[in-house]
C-alpha positions, 0 to 999 in steps of 0.5 A: 225294382224300387229306385233310390229316393233323392233328397231335395230341399223345400225351396228347391222344389218350390223354385223348380216345381215343373221340373220335379213334376216331370221327374215324378211322372217318369218314376223318380221319387224324392224326400223333401226336407226343410231345415234338415228334417224330412217333411214329406215324400214326393212320388208317383201315386202308382209307384207303391202299390201298397200306398193305398192310393186309388183312382176314383174318377179320371176327369180327363175321360169325362171331358177332353182336357179334364174338368176345371178345378172350380167346377169340381170344388163347386160340386163337392161343396154342394155334397157337403151342404 
């Protein structure tokens, strides 16, 4: 069952990011607007099975606590030349 999407402003999201991360983790979704125009949708990647989202690697399974982003970026840069 799909829940109704809530509308929030970009400023609200910036000022309360941790709150919205928690809410999205619980399955809520939000339409983010700026100057009364929608700019993006914020939802859990698994909320919409047809979204095309695919987990390629779960870095938390490689190392407890995950892999630092700088290490991931370093390896990606090696791959791209």
